[in-house]
N, C-alpha and C positions, 0 to 999 in steps of 0.2 A: 290169284297166284296160289299155286299149290305148294304145300309143304310135304316133306318126305319124312314124317315122324315115324311111321311104321317101318319104312325101309332103313332109316338111320338106326333105330333101335335094334333091328335085326342084324345090321352090320356090326353092332357092338355086342351082339350076343344076348340081348335083352328081349324077352317076350313082352307082349302087351300086358299080360297078367303081372309080370314082374314090374313093369313100368308103373302100372296102377298101384301096386303095393308100395313102391318107392315114393310115389307122389301122394300116397294116402287117400286115394280115390278108388272107385270101382271101375271095372273094365268099360262099362257103358260111358263113363265120363271120358276115358281115354279115347274111345271111338268118337265121341263128340268133338274132342280136340282135333282129331284127325279130319273129321268132316268140316270143321270150321276153318282149317288151314290158316292162312295169314290173317284171318279175321280175329284170331285169338289175340288178347292183349299181349304186348311185348313182355310184360312181367310173367305171364303164364308160359310163354315160349322159353324164357330164361329158365324157369323151373323145370320144364321138360328137358331142355338141353343139359342142365345140371344133373337131372336124374339119369339121363342116358350116359353122361360123362363125356359130352362132346361140346365143341364151341357151337353157339347158336347158328352160326353160318352153315353148319352141316345140315341143319334142318331144311335149308334151301337148296342143297346139292341136288343136281339132276334137273334143275329148272332149265327148260329149253330157252335159249335166247331167241328173241323175236326175229332177229335178222339172220338166223341160221338158214342156209339154203340147201346145200346138198347133203350135209351130215349134221347130226345134232352137235351143237356147240355149247360149251359150258364155260363159266368163269370159275377159276379156282378160288375157293373162299379164303384161302390163306395168302396167296400172292397176287391174285387178280389176273393172272395170265390166262389167256384164252386156250381152252382145250377142245380139240376136235375129235370126235369119236367116229371111227369108221367101222361099220359092221360088215363083215365079209361072210 
């Protein structure tokens, strides 16, 4: 399962360098977190979400549902409602 750490940080206007500074680690460590994805311990994901200033669920935003057929389908991390994205 992929996480969207880089994309979420960007959405919040935080660069990876800034994220590293907030977390008190170097940029290589942040890239390691990105590569590890959901293999990161939950406690680390909580720290990352807190550093970005988002709920932890937002790190999972953009994850394609396996049963999506014609258009990418996502679940809202806030209400659980299914969202269908149509790209024209």
